[in-house]
C-alpha positions in Angstrom: -0.7 94.0 37.7 -1.0 90.9 35.5 -0.4 91.4 31.8 -2.9 89.8 29.3 -2.9 90.2 25.6 -0.8 89.7 22.5 2.4 91.3 21.4 3.6 90.9 17.8 7.3 90.1 17.7 9.4 90.4 14.6 11.5 87.3 15.2 15.1 87.3 14.0 16.8 84.1 12.7 19.0 81.8 14.8 16.6 81.8 17.7 13.7 79.4 18.3 10.1 80.5 18.7 10.1 79.2 22.3 13.3 81.3 22.9 11.5 84.4 21.7 8.5 83.6 23.9 10.7 83.1 27.0 12.5 86.4 26.4 9.3 88.3 25.9 7.8 86.7 29.0 10.8 87.8 31.0 10.9 91.3 29.6 7.2 92.0 30.2 6.9 90.1 33.5 4.0 87.9 32.3 3.0 84.9 34.4 2.3 82.8 31.3 3.3 83.1 27.6 2.9 81.2 24.4 2.8 81.8 20.6 0.4 81.3 17.7 2.5 79.2 15.3 6.1 78.1 15.3 8.7 79.6 13.0 11.8 77.5 12.3 15.1 78.6 13.9 16.3 80.0 10.6 12.9 81.7 10.0 12.3 85.4 10.4 9.2 87.6 10.8 5.9 87.7 12.5 5.5 85.7 15.7 2.4 86.6 17.7 3.3 86.0 21.4 0.4 85.5 23.8 0.6 86.7 27.4 -1.4 85.7 30.4 -5.0 84.9 29.5 -4.0 85.4 25.9 -2.5 81.9 26.0 -6.0 80.6 25.8 -6.2 81.9 22.2 -4.0 79.1 20.7 -6.9 76.7 19.7 -9.0 79.6 18.4 -6.1 80.7 16.0 -4.9 77.2 15.3 -6.2 77.1 11.7 -5.6 80.7 10.6 -3.9 81.2 7.3 -0.3 82.6 6.9 1.7 84.6 4.3 5.4 84.1 3.7 8.2 85.8 1.7 10.7 83.1 0.8 13.7 82.5 -1.5 14.2 79.2 -3.3 17.3 78.1 -5.2 17.0 75.4 -7.8 19.6 72.9 -8.8 20.6 71.6 -5.3 19.0 70.4 -2.1 20.0 69.5 1.4 18.9 66.9 4.0 16.8 69.5 5.8 15.6 71.2 2.5 17.1 74.5 3.8 20.6 75.9 4.5 20.7 74.3 8.0 21.5 70.8 6.6 24.4 69.6 4.4 24.0 69.6 0.6 23.0 66.1 -0.5 22.3 66.5 -4.3 23.4 68.9 -7.0 22.0 69.3 -10.6 24.8 71.1 -12.4 22.8 71.4 -15.6 19.8 73.2 -14.0 18.9 76.5 -15.5 15.5 77.6 -14.4 13.7 80.6 -15.9 10.8 82.7 -14.8 8.7 81.2 -17.6 9.5 77.7 -16.4 8.3 78.6 -12.9 5.2 80.4 -14.1 4.2 77.4 -16.2 4.1 75.0 -13.2 3.0 77.3 -10.3 -0.7 76.7 -11.0 -0.2 73.0 -10.2 0.6 73.9 -6.6 -2.5 76.0 -6.0 -5.4 74.5 -4.0 -6.0 71.8 -1.5 -3.5 69.0 -1.5 -1.8 66.3 0.5 1.6 67.6 1.5 4.4 65.4 2.9 6.2 67.2 5.8 10.0 67.5 5.6 12.0 64.7 7.2 13.6 67.3 9.5 10.4 68.6 11.1 8.7 68.6 14.5 6.1 66.0 13.3 5.9 63.2 15.8 6.3 59.5 15.1 5.4 57.2 17.9 5.9 60.1 20.3 9.3 61.2 19.0 9.9 64.2 16.8 10.9 63.4 13.2 14.1 65.5 13.3 15.4 63.7 16.3 15.0 60.4 14.5 16.5 61.8 11.4 19.6 63.0 13.3 20.0 59.5 14.6 20.5 58.3 11.0 17.2 56.3 11.0 16.2 55.3 7.5 12.8 53.9 8.4 11.0 57.1 9.2 7.6 57.2 7.6 5.8 60.5 7.7 2.1 60.8 6.7 0.9 63.5 4.2 -1.4 66.1 5.6 -4.1 68.1 3.8 -3.1 71.7 3.4 -4.2 74.5 1.0 -2.1 77.0 -1.0 -4.2 80.0 -1.9 -1.6 81.8 -4.0 2.0 81.7 -5.0 3.5 84.9 -6.5 6.8 85.0 -8.2 8.3 88.3 -7.0 11.7 88.4 -8.7 14.7 86.5 -9.9 17.7 87.3 -7.7 20.4 85.2 -9.3 21.0 82.2 -11.5 18.3 79.7 -10.3 17.4 81.9 -7.3 13.9 83.3 -7.0 11.8 85.1 -4.5 8.2 84.2 -3.8 5.2 85.3 -1.8 3.1 82.3 -0.5 -0.4 82.6 1.0 -1.3 79.2 2.6 -3.2 77.4 5.3 -1.9 76.8 8.7 0.2 73.7 8.9 1.9 74.2 5.5 5.6 73.6 5.3 7.3 76.1 3.0 10.3 73.8 2.7 7.9 71.2 1.3 6.5 73.7 -1.1 10.1 74.4 -2.2 10.8 70.6 -2.6 7.6 70.1 -4.6 8.2 73.0 -6.9 11.7 71.7 -7.6 10.2 68.3 -8.5 7.7 69.9 -10.9 10.7 71.6 -12.6 12.6 68.3 -12.8 15.4 69.4 -10.6 16.3 69.8 -6.9 15.5 72.8 -4.7 16.5 74.4 -1.4 15.0 77.1 0.7 17.5 79.9 1.3 15.3 82.3 3.3 11.8 82.6 4.9 10.0 85.5 6.5 6.4 85.3 7.8 4.6 88.5 7.0 1.0 87.7 8.1 -0.5 85.3 10.6 -4.3 85.4 10.5 -5.4 89.0 11.0 -1.9 90.1 12.2 0.6 91.8 10.0 4.4 92.2 10.3 4.2 96.0 10.0 2.7 96.0 13.5 5.5 93.9 15.0 8.5 94.8 17.2 12.0 93.5 17.6 12.9 92.1 21.0 15.3 95.0 21.5 12.4 97.4 21.0 10.2 95.6 23.5 13.1 95.6 26.0 13.3 99.4 25.6 9.6 99.8 26.1 8.8 100.7 22.4 5.8 98.4 21.8 2.0 98.3 21.9 0.2 95.4 23.6 -2.9 94.2 21.8 -5.8 93.9 24.2 -7.8 90.7 24.0 -11.2 92.3 23.3 -9.8 94.4 20.4 -8.8 91.2 18.5 -12.5 90.5 18.0 -13.8 93.9 17.1 -15.5 92.4 14.0 -17.9 90.6 16.3 -20.9 92.3 17.9 -20.4 93.1 21.6 -23.0 91.8 24.0 -23.3 92.9 27.7 -24.9 90.4 30.0 -25.9 90.7 33.7 -23.8 89.4 36.6 -26.4 86.7 37.1 -26.2 85.5 33.5 -22.4 85.7 33.5 -22.2 83.6 36.7 -24.4 81.0 35.0 -22.4 81.1 31.8 -19.0 80.8 33.7 -20.4 77.8 35.6 -21.2 76.0 32.3 -24.9 76.7 32.1 -26.2 77.8 28.7 -28.3 81.0 29.0 -31.1 82.3 26.7 -30.4 84.9 24.1 -32.7 86.4 21.4 -30.3 86.3 18.4 -28.3 83.4 17.0 -24.7 84.0 16.0 -21.2 84.6 17.4 -20.5 87.4 19.8 -18.0 88.9 22.2 -19.5 88.9 25.6 -18.8 91.3 28.5 -20.2 91.8 32.0 -19.6 94.7 34.3 -17.0 96.0 31.9 -15.0 92.7 31.9 -14.4 90.9 28.7 -15.4 87.2 29.2 -14.7 85.8 25.8 -16.4 84.6 22.6 -19.8 82.9 22.7 -22.0 81.2 20.1 -25.8 81.3 20.2 -27.7 78.5 18.6 -31.5 78.0 18.9 -31.6 80.8 21.4 -29.0 79.3 23.8 -25.6 81.0 24.5 -22.5 79.0 25.3 -18.7 79.8 25.3 -16.7 79.2 22.2 -13.6 80.8 23.8 -13.6 81.5 27.5 -10.9 84.1 28.6 -11.7 84.4 32.3 
């Protein structure tokens, strides 16, 4: 029996997102697998892994927002903006307080042009930026991208110049860049010590599983139709489903977005405009 759906993995650090996907695919015997948003090798937390027909969800979830727990240290930085790279600059006079941070955090809220980290998977002329950076290239020009930060909460101070934050942001936001930019606002350097993703779109880390748990059978697979329970369900005839699956728009009385089924089979998500139904997300 082919497996289709999503499993929420609680990724540990020191493994790539693709490494997690390959392990989950092997454990569950899926014919295809993917994920809904990369976590850095050093990153931990929620990684939704798509299985079988679930791999078709990537574009649908591409722009979903994320929530992270992260720890920043002020007064030093590295070439990668995290602990993976060598320390490049130190500000021995840095002494950042909670009030200092609270005074500048509002400047980071909202839509903005964010410059990705030099060591990132952004492509330049077909090559990933981190590969070029590791070659010692000093002519790497990354372009800023519009992102949005909805909120940044200062959770606690953990040590001298070390603080924990919760960040709610749009897809495509680099938390290492947030760290860098916050350090700049505080007139010092900064480095990300830790990152954990706790939410990805509608999915929450509390519903995720470690790879060992999945290996031992302690997991719950999210069925594809249950992901869209907020949408009204529409059942159509076999004749209409055949037409729809062959790219023919069919008539429907109500405009909107729906999950569509036929003979008990979930076909996908449709939109209806001016009385014509077409696929927005086809899952069969």
